[in-house]
LUMLUMDREN-2810 file (N, C-alpha, C; in Angstrom, 1 decimal):
<atoms>
<atom><aa>M</aa><ch>A</ch><at>N</at><xx>30.6</xx><yy>10.3</yy><zz>1.6</zz></atom>
<atom><aa>M</aa><ch>A</ch><at>CA</at><xx>31.4</xx><yy>10.2</yy><zz>0.5</zz></atom>
<atom><aa>M</aa><ch>A</ch><at>C</at><xx>31.0</xx><yy>11.5</yy><zz>-0.4</zz></atom>
<atom><aa>R</aa><ch>A</ch><at>N</at><xx>32.1</xx><yy>12.4</yy><zz>-0.7</zz></atom>
<atom><aa>R</aa><ch>A</ch><at>CA</at><xx>31.7</xx><yy>13.7</yy><zz>-1.4</zz></atom>
<atom><aa>R</aa><ch>A</ch><at>C</at><xx>31.3</xx><yy>13.1</yy><zz>-2.9</zz></atom>
<atom><aa>L</aa><ch>A</ch><at>N</at><xx>30.3</xx><yy>13.8</yy><zz>-3.4</zz></atom>
<atom><aa>L</aa><ch>A</ch><at>CA</at><xx>29.8</xx><yy>13.6</yy><zz>-4.8</zz></atom>
<atom><aa>L</aa><ch>A</ch><at>C</at><xx>30.4</xx><yy>14.5</yy><zz>-5.8</zz></atom>
<atom><aa>L</aa><ch>A</ch><at>N</at><xx>30.6</xx><yy>14.0</yy><zz>-7.1</zz></atom>
<atom><aa>L</aa><ch>A</ch><at>CA</at><xx>31.1</xx><yy>14.9</yy><zz>-8.1</zz></atom>
<atom><aa>L</aa><ch>A</ch><at>C</at><xx>30.0</xx><yy>15.1</yy><zz>-9.2</zz></atom>
<atom><aa>F</aa><ch>A</ch><at>N</at><xx>30.1</xx><yy>16.3</yy><zz>-9.9</zz></atom>
<atom><aa>F</aa><ch>A</ch><at>CA</at><xx>29.4</xx><yy>16.7</yy><zz>-10.9</zz></atom>
<atom><aa>F</aa><ch>A</ch><at>C</at><xx>30.2</xx><yy>17.1</yy><zz>-12.1</zz></atom>
<atom><aa>A</aa><ch>A</ch><at>N</at><xx>30.3</xx><yy>16.5</yy><zz>-13.1</zz></atom>
<atom><aa>A</aa><ch>A</ch><at>CA</at><xx>31.3</xx><yy>16.7</yy><zz>-14.3</zz></atom>
<atom><aa>A</aa><ch>A</ch><at>C</at><xx>32.6</xx><yy>16.9</yy><zz>-13.7</zz></atom>
<atom><aa>G</aa><ch>A</ch><at>N</at><xx>33.0</xx><yy>16.0</yy><zz>-12.9</zz></atom>
<atom><aa>G</aa><ch>A</ch><at>CA</at><xx>34.3</xx><yy>15.9</yy><zz>-12.4</zz></atom>
<atom><aa>G</aa><ch>A</ch><at>C</at><xx>34.6</xx><yy>17.0</yy><zz>-11.3</zz></atom>
<atom><aa>A</aa><ch>A</ch><at>N</at><xx>33.7</xx><yy>17.8</yy><zz>-11.0</zz></atom>
<atom><aa>A</aa><ch>A</ch><at>CA</at><xx>34.0</xx><yy>18.8</yy><zz>-9.8</zz></atom>
<atom><aa>A</aa><ch>A</ch><at>C</at><xx>33.2</xx><yy>18.4</yy><zz>-8.6</zz></atom>
<atom><aa>P</aa><ch>A</ch><at>N</at><xx>33.9</xx><yy>18.6</yy><zz>-7.5</zz></atom>
<atom><aa>P</aa><ch>A</ch><at>CA</at><xx>33.2</xx><yy>18.2</yy><zz>-6.1</zz></atom>
<atom><aa>P</aa><ch>A</ch><at>C</at><xx>32.0</xx><yy>19.1</yy><zz>-5.8</zz></atom>
<atom><aa>I</aa><ch>A</ch><at>N</at><xx>31.0</xx><yy>18.3</yy><zz>-5.5</zz></atom>
<atom><aa>I</aa><ch>A</ch><at>CA</at><xx>29.8</xx><yy>19.2</yy><zz>-5.1</zz></atom>
<atom><aa>I</aa><ch>A</ch><at>C</at><xx>30.2</xx><yy>19.7</yy><zz>-3.5</zz></atom>
<atom><aa>L</aa><ch>A</ch><at>N</at><xx>30.1</xx><yy>20.9</yy><zz>-3.4</zz></atom>
<atom><aa>L</aa><ch>A</ch><at>CA</at><xx>30.3</xx><yy>21.4</yy><zz>-2.0</zz></atom>
<atom><aa>L</aa><ch>A</ch><at>C</at><xx>29.1</xx><yy>21.6</yy><zz>-1.1</zz></atom>
<atom><aa>E</aa><ch>A</ch><at>N</at><xx>27.9</xx><yy>21.9</yy><zz>-1.7</zz></atom>
<atom><aa>E</aa><ch>A</ch><at>CA</at><xx>26.7</xx><yy>22.0</yy><zz>-1.0</zz></atom>
<atom><aa>E</aa><ch>A</ch><at>C</at><xx>25.6</xx><yy>21.6</yy><zz>-1.9</zz></atom>
<atom><aa>I</aa><ch>A</ch><at>N</at><xx>24.5</xx><yy>21.1</yy><zz>-1.2</zz></atom>
<atom><aa>I</aa><ch>A</ch><at>CA</at><xx>23.4</xx><yy>20.6</yy><zz>-2.0</zz></atom>
<atom><aa>I</aa><ch>A</ch><at>C</at><xx>22.0</xx><yy>21.1</yy><zz>-1.1</zz></atom>
<atom><aa>F</aa><ch>A</ch><at>N</at><xx>21.2</xx><yy>21.6</yy><zz>-1.7</zz></atom>
<atom><aa>F</aa><ch>A</ch><at>CA</at><xx>20.1</xx><yy>22.1</yy><zz>-1.0</zz></atom>
<atom><aa>F</aa><ch>A</ch><at>C</at><xx>18.7</xx><yy>21.5</yy><zz>-1.7</zz></atom>
<atom><aa>P</aa><ch>A</ch><at>N</at><xx>17.8</xx><yy>20.8</yy><zz>-0.9</zz></atom>
<atom><aa>P</aa><ch>A</ch><at>CA</at><xx>16.7</xx><yy>20.3</yy><zz>-1.6</zz></atom>
<atom><aa>P</aa><ch>A</ch><at>C</at><xx>15.8</xx><yy>21.3</yy><zz>-2.1</zz></atom>
<atom><aa>V</aa><ch>A</ch><at>N</at><xx>15.1</xx><yy>21.0</yy><zz>-3.2</zz></atom>
<atom><aa>V</aa><ch>A</ch><at>CA</at><xx>14.1</xx><yy>21.7</yy><zz>-3.8</zz></atom>
<atom><aa>V</aa><ch>A</ch><at>C</at><xx>12.7</xx><yy>21.0</yy><zz>-3.5</zz></atom>
<atom><aa>V</aa><ch>A</ch><at>N</at><xx>11.8</xx><yy>21.7</yy><zz>-2.9</zz></atom>
<atom><aa>V</aa><ch>A</ch><at>CA</at><xx>10.5</xx><yy>21.2</yy><zz>-2.5</zz></atom>
<atom><aa>V</aa><ch>A</ch><at>C</at><xx>9.4</xx><yy>21.8</yy><zz>-3.3</zz></atom>
<atom><aa>P</aa><ch>A</ch><at>N</at><xx>8.9</xx><yy>21.0</yy><zz>-4.2</zz></atom>
<atom><aa>P</aa><ch>A</ch><at>CA</at><xx>7.8</xx><yy>21.7</yy><zz>-5.0</zz></atom>
<atom><aa>P</aa><ch>A</ch><at>C</at><xx>6.5</xx><yy>21.6</yy><zz>-4.3</zz></atom>
<atom><aa>L</aa><ch>A</ch><at>N</at><xx>5.6</xx><yy>22.6</yy><zz>-4.2</zz></atom>
<atom><aa>L</aa><ch>A</ch><at>CA</at><xx>4.2</xx><yy>22.5</yy><zz>-3.6</zz></atom>
<atom><aa>L</aa><ch>A</ch><at>C</at><xx>3.3</xx><yy>22.0</yy><zz>-4.6</zz></atom>
<atom><aa>Q</aa><ch>A</ch><at>N</at><xx>2.6</xx><yy>21.0</yy><zz>-4.2</zz></atom>
<atom><aa>Q</aa><ch>A</ch><at>CA</at><xx>1.5</xx><yy>20.5</yy><zz>-5.2</zz></atom>
<atom><aa>Q</aa><ch>A</ch><at>C</at><xx>0.1</xx><yy>20.4</yy><zz>-4.5</zz></atom>
<atom><aa>G</aa><ch>A</ch><at>N</at><xx>-0.9</xx><yy>20.6</yy><zz>-5.3</zz></atom>
<atom><aa>G</aa><ch>A</ch><at>CA</at><xx>-2.3</xx><yy>20.4</yy><zz>-4.8</zz></atom>
<atom><aa>G</aa><ch>A</ch><at>C</at><xx>-2.6</xx><yy>21.5</yy><zz>-3.7</zz></atom>
<atom><aa>N</aa><ch>A</ch><at>N</at><xx>-3.1</xx><yy>21.0</yy><zz>-2.5</zz></atom>
<atom><aa>N</aa><ch>A</ch><at>CA</at><xx>-3.3</xx><yy>22.0</yy><zz>-1.5</zz></atom>
<atom><aa>N</aa><ch>A</ch><at>C</at><xx>-2.3</xx><yy>22.1</yy><zz>-0.5</zz></atom>
<atom><aa>M</aa><ch>A</ch><at>N</at><xx>-1.0</xx><yy>21.9</yy><zz>-0.8</zz></atom>
<atom><aa>M</aa><ch>A</ch><at>CA</at><xx>0.0</xx><yy>22.0</yy><zz>0.1</zz></atom>
<atom><aa>M</aa><ch>A</ch><at>C</at><xx>0.5</xx><yy>23.4</yy><zz>0.2</zz></atom>
<atom><aa>A</aa><ch>A</ch><at>N</at><xx>0.6</xx><yy>24.1</yy><zz>1.4</zz></atom>
<atom><aa>A</aa><ch>A</ch><at>CA</at><xx>1.1</xx><yy>25.4</yy><zz>1.7</zz></atom>
<atom><aa>A</aa><ch>A</ch><at>C</at><xx>2.4</xx><yy>25.4</yy><zz>2.1</zz></atom>
<atom><aa>V</aa><ch>A</ch><at>N</at><xx>3.0</xx><yy>24.4</yy><zz>2.8</zz></atom>
<atom><aa>V</aa><ch>A</ch><at>CA</at><xx>4.3</xx><yy>24.4</yy><zz>3.3</zz></atom>
<atom><aa>V</aa><ch>A</ch><at>C</at><xx>5.0</xx><yy>23.1</yy><zz>2.9</zz></atom>
<atom><aa>G</aa><ch>A</ch><at>N</at><xx>6.3</xx><yy>23.2</yy><zz>2.5</zz></atom>
<atom><aa>G</aa><ch>A</ch><at>CA</at><xx>7.0</xx><yy>22.1</yy><zz>2.2</zz></atom>
<atom><aa>G</aa><ch>A</ch><at>C</at><xx>8.4</xx><yy>22.3</yy><zz>2.9</zz></atom>
<atom><aa>V</aa><ch>A</ch><at>N</at><xx>8.9</xx><yy>21.1</yy><zz>3.5</zz></atom>
<atom><aa>V</aa><ch>A</ch><at>CA</at><xx>10.1</xx><yy>21.2</yy><zz>4.2</zz></atom>
<atom><aa>V</aa><ch>A</ch><at>C</at><xx>11.1</xx><yy>20.0</yy><zz>3.5</zz></atom>
<atom><aa>G</aa><ch>A</ch><at>N</at><xx>12.3</xx><yy>20.4</yy><zz>3.1</zz></atom>
<atom><aa>G</aa><ch>A</ch><at>CA</at><xx>13.2</xx><yy>19.4</yy><zz>2.6</zz></atom>
<atom><aa>G</aa><ch>A</ch><at>C</at><xx>14.5</xx><yy>19.4</yy><zz>3.6</zz></atom>
<atom><aa>A</aa><ch>A</ch><at>N</at><xx>15.0</xx><yy>18.2</yy><zz>3.7</zz></atom>
<atom><aa>A</aa><ch>A</ch><at>CA</at><xx>16.2</xx><yy>18.0</yy><zz>4.5</zz></atom>
<atom><aa>A</aa><ch>A</ch><at>C</at><xx>17.1</xx><yy>17.2</yy><zz>3.6</zz></atom>
<atom><aa>L</aa><ch>A</ch><at>N</at><xx>18.4</xx><yy>17.4</yy><zz>3.6</zz></atom>
<atom><aa>L</aa><ch>A</ch><at>CA</at><xx>19.4</xx><yy>16.7</yy><zz>2.9</zz></atom>
<atom><aa>L</aa><ch>A</ch><at>C</at><xx>20.8</xx><yy>16.8</yy><zz>3.5</zz></atom>
<atom><aa>S</aa><ch>A</ch><at>N</at><xx>21.4</xx><yy>15.7</yy><zz>3.8</zz></atom>
<atom><aa>S</aa><ch>A</ch><at>CA</at><xx>22.8</xx><yy>15.6</yy><zz>4.4</zz></atom>
<atom><aa>S</aa><ch>A</ch><at>C</at><xx>23.7</xx><yy>15.1</yy><zz>3.3</zz></atom>
<atom><aa>H</aa><ch>A</ch><at>N</at><xx>24.8</xx><yy>16.0</yy><zz>3.3</zz></atom>
<atom><aa>H</aa><ch>A</ch><at>CA</at><xx>25.9</xx><yy>15.6</yy><zz>2.2</zz></atom>
<atom><aa>H</aa><ch>A</ch><at>C</at><xx>27.1</xx><yy>16.1</yy><zz>2.8</zz></atom>
<atom><aa>A</aa><ch>A</ch><at>N</at><xx>28.2</xx><yy>15.3</yy><zz>2.8</zz></atom>
<atom><aa>A</aa><ch>A</ch><at>CA</at><xx>29.6</xx><yy>15.7</yy><zz>3.1</zz></atom>
<atom><aa>A</aa><ch>A</ch><at>C</at><xx>29.7</xx><yy>16.5</yy><zz>4.4</zz></atom>
<atom><aa>G</aa><ch>A</ch><at>N</at><xx>29.0</xx><yy>16.0</yy><zz>5.4</zz></atom>
<atom><aa>G</aa><ch>A</ch><at>CA</at><xx>29.2</xx><yy>16.6</yy><zz>6.7</zz></atom>
<atom><aa>G</aa><ch>A</ch><at>C</at><xx>28.3</xx><yy>17.9</yy><zz>7.0</zz></atom>
<atom><aa>Q</aa><ch>A</ch><at>N</at><xx>27.5</xx><yy>18.1</yy><zz>6.0</zz></atom>
<atom><aa>Q</aa><ch>A</ch><at>CA</at><xx>26.6</xx><yy>19.2</yy><zz>6.1</zz></atom>
<atom><aa>Q</aa><ch>A</ch><at>C</at><xx>25.0</xx><yy>18.7</yy><zz>6.2</zz></atom>
<atom><aa>F</aa><ch>A</ch><at>N</at><xx>24.2</xx><yy>19.4</yy><zz>6.8</zz></atom>
<atom><aa>F</aa><ch>A</ch><at>CA</at><xx>22.9</xx><yy>19.1</yy><zz>7.0</zz></atom>
<atom><aa>F</aa><ch>A</ch><at>C</at><xx>22.0</xx><yy>20.4</yy><zz>6.6</zz></atom>
<atom><aa>N</aa><ch>A</ch><at>N</at><xx>21.4</xx><yy>20.4</yy><zz>5.4</zz></atom>
<atom><aa>N</aa><ch>A</ch><at>CA</at><xx>20.7</xx><yy>21.6</yy><zz>4.9</zz></atom>
<atom><aa>N</aa><ch>A</ch><at>C</at><xx>19.2</xx><yy>21.4</yy><zz>5.0</zz></atom>
<atom><aa>L</aa><ch>A</ch><at>N</at><xx>18.5</xx><yy>22.5</yy><zz>5.3</zz></atom>
<atom><aa>L</aa><ch>A</ch><at>CA</at><xx>16.9</xx><yy>22.5</yy><zz>5.4</zz></atom>
<atom><aa>L</aa><ch>A</ch><at>C</at><xx>16.6</xx><yy>23.5</yy><zz>4.4</zz></atom>
<atom><aa>T</aa><ch>A</ch><at>N</at><xx>15.5</xx><yy>23.1</yy><zz>3.6</zz></atom>
<atom><aa>T</aa><ch>A</ch><at>CA</at><xx>14.8</xx><yy>24.2</yy><zz>2.8</zz></atom>
<atom><aa>T</aa><ch>A</ch><at>C</at><xx>13.4</xx><yy>24.3</yy><zz>3.2</zz></atom>
<atom><aa>V</aa><ch>A</ch><at>N</at><xx>12.7</xx><yy>25.4</yy><zz>3.3</zz></atom>
<atom><aa>V</aa><ch>A</ch><at>CA</at><xx>11.4</xx><yy>25.6</yy><zz>3.6</zz></atom>
<atom><aa>V</aa><ch>A</ch><at>C</at><xx>10.8</xx><yy>26.4</yy><zz>2.4</zz></atom>
<atom><aa>V</aa><ch>A</ch><at>N</at><xx>9.8</xx><yy>25.9</yy><zz>1.8</zz></atom>
<atom><aa>V</aa><ch>A</ch><at>CA</at><xx>9.1</xx><yy>26.6</yy><zz>0.7</zz></atom>
<atom><aa>V</aa><ch>A</ch><at>C</at><xx>7.6</xx><yy>26.7</yy><zz>1.0</zz></atom>
<atom><aa>T</aa><ch>A</ch><at>N</at><xx>7.0</xx><yy>28.0</yy><zz>1.0</zz></atom>
<atom><aa>T</aa><ch>A</ch><at>CA</at><xx>5.8</xx><yy>28.2</yy><zz>1.4</zz></atom>
<atom><aa>T</aa><ch>A</ch><at>C</at><xx>5.1</xx><yy>28.8</yy><zz>0.1</zz></atom>
<atom><aa>D</aa><ch>A</ch><at>N</at><xx>3.8</xx><yy>28.8</yy><zz>0.2</zz></atom>
<atom><aa>D</aa><ch>A</ch><at>CA</at><xx>2.8</xx><yy>29.5</yy><zz>-0.7</zz></atom>
<atom><aa>D</aa><ch>A</ch><at>C</at><xx>2.6</xx><yy>30.8</yy><zz>0.0</zz></atom>
<atom><aa>R</aa><ch>A</ch><at>N</at><xx>3.1</xx><yy>32.0</yy><zz>-0.5</zz></atom>
<atom><aa>R</aa><ch>A</ch><at>CA</at><xx>3.1</xx><yy>33.2</yy><zz>0.2</zz></atom>
<atom><aa>R</aa><ch>A</ch><at>C</at><xx>1.7</xx><yy>33.8</yy><zz>0.5</zz></atom>
<atom><aa>D</aa><ch>A</ch><at>N</at><xx>0.7</xx><yy>33.3</yy><zz>-0.3</zz></atom>
<atom><aa>D</aa><ch>A</ch><at>CA</at><xx>-0.7</xx><yy>33.7</yy><zz>-0.1</zz></atom>
<atom><aa>D</aa><ch>A</ch><at>C</at><xx>-1.3</xx><yy>33.1</yy><zz>1.0</zz></atom>
<atom><aa>L</aa><ch>A</ch><at>N</at><xx>-1.0</xx><yy>31.7</yy><zz>1.2</zz></atom>
<atom><aa>L</aa><ch>A</ch><at>CA</at><xx>-1.6</xx><yy>30.9</yy><zz>2.2</zz></atom>
<atom><aa>L</aa><ch>A</ch><at>C</at><xx>-0.8</xx><yy>30.9</yy><zz>3.6</zz></atom>
<atom><aa>V</aa><ch>A</ch><at>N</at><xx>0.4</xx><yy>31.4</yy><zz>3.5</zz></atom>
<atom><aa>V</aa><ch>A</ch><at>CA</at><xx>1.3</xx><yy>31.2</yy><zz>4.8</zz></atom>
<atom><aa>V</aa><ch>A</ch><at>C</at><xx>1.9</xx><yy>32.8</yy><zz>4.9</zz></atom>
<atom><aa>P</aa><ch>A</ch><at>N</at><xx>1.2</xx><yy>33.8</yy><zz>5.2</zz></atom>
<atom><aa>P</aa><ch>A</ch><at>CA</at><xx>1.8</xx><yy>35.0</yy><zz>5.4</zz></atom>
<atom><aa>P</aa><ch>A</ch><at>C</at><xx>2.8</xx><yy>35.2</yy><zz>6.4</zz></atom>
<atom><aa>D</aa><ch>A</ch><at>N</at><xx>2.8</xx><yy>34.4</yy><zz>7.4</zz></atom>
<atom><aa>D</aa><ch>A</ch><at>CA</at><xx>3.7</xx><yy>34.4</yy><zz>8.6</zz></atom>
<atom><aa>D</aa><ch>A</ch><at>C</at><xx>4.7</xx><yy>33.2</yy><zz>8.5</zz></atom>
<atom><aa>R</aa><ch>A</ch><at>N</at><xx>5.2</xx><yy>33.0</yy><zz>7.4</zz></atom>
<atom><aa>R</aa><ch>A</ch><at>CA</at><xx>6.3</xx><yy>32.0</yy><zz>7.2</zz></atom>
<atom><aa>R</aa><ch>A</ch><at>C</at><xx>7.4</xx><yy>32.3</yy><zz>8.0</zz></atom>
<atom><aa>D</aa><ch>A</ch><at>N</at><xx>7.8</xx><yy>33.5</yy><zz>8.2</zz></atom>
<atom><aa>D</aa><ch>A</ch><at>CA</at><xx>8.9</xx><yy>33.9</yy><zz>9.0</zz></atom>
<atom><aa>D</aa><ch>A</ch><at>C</at><xx>8.9</xx><yy>33.2</yy><zz>10.5</zz></atom>
<atom><aa>V</aa><ch>A</ch><at>N</at><xx>7.7</xx><yy>33.2</yy><zz>11.0</zz></atom>
<atom><aa>V</aa><ch>A</ch><at>CA</at><xx>7.4</xx><yy>32.7</yy><zz>12.4</zz></atom>
<atom><aa>V</aa><ch>A</ch><at>C</at><xx>7.8</xx><yy>31.1</yy><zz>12.3</zz></atom>
<atom><aa>F</aa><ch>A</ch><at>N</at><xx>7.4</xx><yy>30.5</yy><zz>11.3</zz></atom>
<atom><aa>F</aa><ch>A</ch><at>CA</at><xx>7.8</xx><yy>29.0</yy><zz>11.1</zz></atom>
<atom><aa>F</aa><ch>A</ch><at>C</at><xx>9.2</xx><yy>28.8</yy><zz>11.0</zz></atom>
<atom><aa>V</aa><ch>A</ch><at>N</at><xx>9.8</xx><yy>29.5</yy><zz>10.1</zz></atom>
<atom><aa>V</aa><ch>A</ch><at>CA</at><xx>11.3</xx><yy>29.5</yy><zz>9.9</zz></atom>
<atom><aa>V</aa><ch>A</ch><at>C</at><xx>12.0</xx><yy>29.7</yy><zz>11.1</zz></atom>
<atom><aa>D</aa><ch>A</ch><at>N</at><xx>11.7</xx><yy>30.7</yy><zz>11.9</zz></atom>
<atom><aa>D</aa><ch>A</ch><at>CA</at><xx>12.5</xx><yy>31.1</yy><zz>13.2</zz></atom>
<atom><aa>D</aa><ch>A</ch><at>C</at><xx>12.1</xx><yy>29.9</yy><zz>14.2</zz></atom>
<atom><aa>A</aa><ch>A</ch><at>N</at><xx>11.0</xx><yy>29.4</yy><zz>14.3</zz></atom>
<atom><aa>A</aa><ch>A</ch><at>CA</at><xx>10.7</xx><yy>28.1</yy><zz>15.2</zz></atom>
<atom><aa>A</aa><ch>A</ch><at>C</at><xx>11.6</xx><yy>27.0</yy><zz>14.9</zz></atom>
<atom><aa>V</aa><ch>A</ch><at>N</at><xx>11.9</xx><yy>26.7</yy><zz>13.5</zz></atom>
<atom><aa>V</aa><ch>A</ch><at>CA</at><xx>12.5</xx><yy>25.6</yy><zz>13.1</zz></atom>
<atom><aa>V</aa><ch>A</ch><at>C</at><xx>14.1</xx><yy>25.9</yy><zz>13.4</zz></atom>
<atom><aa>G</aa><ch>A</ch><at>N</at><xx>14.5</xx><yy>27.2</yy><zz>13.3</zz></atom>
<atom><aa>G</aa><ch>A</ch><at>CA</at><xx>15.8</xx><yy>27.5</yy><zz>13.6</zz></atom>
<atom><aa>G</aa><ch>A</ch><at>C</at><xx>16.2</xx><yy>27.4</yy><zz>15.0</zz></atom>
<atom><aa>R</aa><ch>A</ch><at>N</at><xx>15.1</xx><yy>27.8</yy><zz>15.9</zz></atom>
<atom><aa>R</aa><ch>A</ch><at>CA</at><xx>15.3</xx><yy>27.5</yy><zz>17.3</zz></atom>
<atom><aa>R</aa><ch>A</ch><at>C</at><xx>15.5</xx><yy>26.1</yy><zz>17.7</zz></atom>
<atom><aa>W</aa><ch>A</ch><at>N</at><xx>14.6</xx><yy>25.3</yy><zz>17.1</zz></atom>
<atom><aa>W</aa><ch>A</ch><at>CA</at><xx>14.6</xx><yy>23.8</yy><zz>17.4</zz></atom>
<atom><aa>W</aa><ch>A</ch><at>C</at><xx>15.8</xx><yy>23.2</yy><zz>16.9</zz></atom>
<atom><aa>W</aa><ch>A</ch><at>N</at><xx>16.4</xx><yy>23.4</yy><zz>15.8</zz></atom>
<atom><aa>W</aa><ch>A</ch><at>CA</at><xx>17.6</xx><yy>23.0</yy><zz>15.3</zz></atom>
<atom><aa>W</aa><ch>A</ch><at>C</at><xx>18.8</xx><yy>23.3</yy><zz>16.3</zz></atom>
<atom><aa>A</aa><ch>A</ch><at>N</at><xx>18.8</xx><yy>24.7</yy><zz>16.6</zz></atom>
<atom><aa>A</aa><ch>A</ch><at>CA</at><xx>19.8</xx><yy>25.1</yy><zz>17.6</zz></atom>
<atom><aa>A</aa><ch>A</ch><at>C</at><xx>19.8</xx><yy>24.4</yy><zz>19.0</zz></atom>
<atom><aa>D</aa><ch>A</ch><at>N</at><xx>18.6</xx><yy>23.9</yy><zz>19.3</zz></atom>
<atom><aa>D</aa><ch>A</ch><at>CA</at><xx>18.4</xx><yy>23.0</yy><zz>20.7</zz></atom>
<atom><aa>D</aa><ch>A</ch><at>C</at><xx>18.9</xx><yy>21.6</yy><zz>20.3</zz></atom>
<atom><aa>V</aa><ch>A</ch><at>N</at><xx>18.4</xx><yy>21.1</yy><zz>19.2</zz></atom>
<atom><aa>V</aa><ch>A</ch><at>CA</at><xx>19.0</xx><yy>19.6</yy><zz>18.8</zz></atom>
<atom><aa>V</aa><ch>A</ch><at>C</at><xx>20.5</xx><yy>19.6</yy><zz>18.7</zz></atom>
<atom><aa>T</aa><ch>A</ch><at>N</at><xx>21.0</xx><yy>20.6</yy><zz>18.2</zz></atom>
<atom><aa>T</aa><ch>A</ch><at>CA</at><xx>22.4</xx><yy>20.6</yy><zz>17.9</zz></atom>
<atom><aa>T</aa><ch>A</ch><at>C</at><xx>23.2</xx><yy>20.8</yy><zz>19.3</zz></atom>
<atom><aa>E</aa><ch>A</ch><at>N</at><xx>22.6</xx><yy>21.7</yy><zz>20.1</zz></atom>
<atom><aa>E</aa><ch>A</ch><at>CA</at><xx>23.2</xx><yy>21.9</yy><zz>21.4</zz></atom>
<atom><aa>E</aa><ch>A</ch><at>C</at><xx>23.1</xx><yy>20.7</yy><zz>22.4</zz></atom>
<atom><aa>T</aa><ch>A</ch><at>N</at><xx>22.0</xx><yy>19.9</yy><zz>22.2</zz></atom>
<atom><aa>T</aa><ch>A</ch><at>CA</at><xx>21.8</xx><yy>18.7</yy><zz>23.0</zz></atom>
<atom><aa>T</aa><ch>A</ch><at>C</at><xx>22.8</xx><yy>17.6</yy><zz>22.5</zz></atom>
<atom><aa>A</aa><ch>A</ch><at>N</at><xx>22.9</xx><yy>17.5</yy><zz>21.3</zz></atom>
<atom><aa>A</aa><ch>A</ch><at>CA</at><xx>23.8</xx><yy>16.5</yy><zz>20.6</zz></atom>
<atom><aa>A</aa><ch>A</ch><at>C</at><xx>25.4</xx><yy>16.9</yy><zz>21.0</zz></atom>
<atom><aa>V</aa><ch>A</ch><at>N</at><xx>25.7</xx><yy>18.1</yy><zz>21.1</zz></atom>
<atom><aa>V</aa><ch>A</ch><at>CA</at><xx>27.0</xx><yy>18.5</yy><zz>21.4</zz></atom>
<atom><aa>V</aa><ch>A</ch><at>C</at><xx>27.3</xx><yy>18.1</yy><zz>22.8</zz></atom>
<atom><aa>A</aa><ch>A</ch><at>N</at><xx>26.3</xx><yy>18.5</yy><zz>23.7</zz></atom>
<atom><aa>A</aa><ch>A</ch><at>CA</at><xx>26.4</xx><yy>18.2</yy><zz>25.1</zz></atom>
<atom><aa>A</aa><ch>A</ch><at>C</at><xx>26.6</xx><yy>16.8</yy><zz>25.4</zz></atom>
<atom><aa>A</aa><ch>A</ch><at>N</at><xx>26.0</xx><yy>16.0</yy><zz>24.7</zz></atom>
<atom><aa>A</aa><ch>A</ch><at>CA</at><xx>25.9</xx><yy>14.4</yy><zz>24.8</zz></atom>
<atom><aa>A</aa><ch>A</ch><at>C</at><xx>27.1</xx><yy>13.8</yy><zz>24.2</zz></atom>
<atom><aa>G</aa><ch>A</ch><at>N</at><xx>27.9</xx><yy>14.7</yy><zz>23.5</zz></atom>
<atom><aa>G</aa><ch>A</ch><at>CA</at><xx>29.2</xx><yy>14.1</yy><zz>22.7</zz></atom>
<atom><aa>G</aa><ch>A</ch><at>C</at><xx>28.8</xx><yy>13.4</yy><zz>21.5</zz></atom>
<atom><aa>N</aa><ch>A</ch><at>N</at><xx>27.7</xx><yy>13.7</yy><zz>20.8</zz></atom>
<atom><aa>N</aa><ch>A</ch><at>CA</at><xx>27.4</xx><yy>13.0</yy><zz>19.6</zz></atom>
<atom><aa>N</aa><ch>A</ch><at>C</at><xx>27.5</xx><yy>13.9</yy><zz>18.3</zz></atom>
<atom><aa>A</aa><ch>A</ch><at>N</at><xx>28.1</xx><yy>15.0</yy><zz>18.6</zz></atom>
<atom><aa>A</aa><ch>A</ch><at>CA</at><xx>28.3</xx><yy>15.9</yy><zz>17.3</zz></atom>
<atom><aa>A</aa><ch>A</ch><at>C</at><xx>29.8</xx><yy>16.1</yy><zz>17.1</zz></atom>
</atoms>
């Protein structure tokens, strides 16, 4: 079901993941209106190679999606 904000349809929602304490990486996932959005937040001083992580998650998601489509589940 599509959500509304002040009477207007919400087209996209992205989670905001705050880093607390000694957390260096936060990952948020949110599904809404047929979309699935991921957010990655990192402490740039503690995770200088965050692009490696983001690329790996992107490859993983592509594999998951391809498998779901091949199985007729998407």
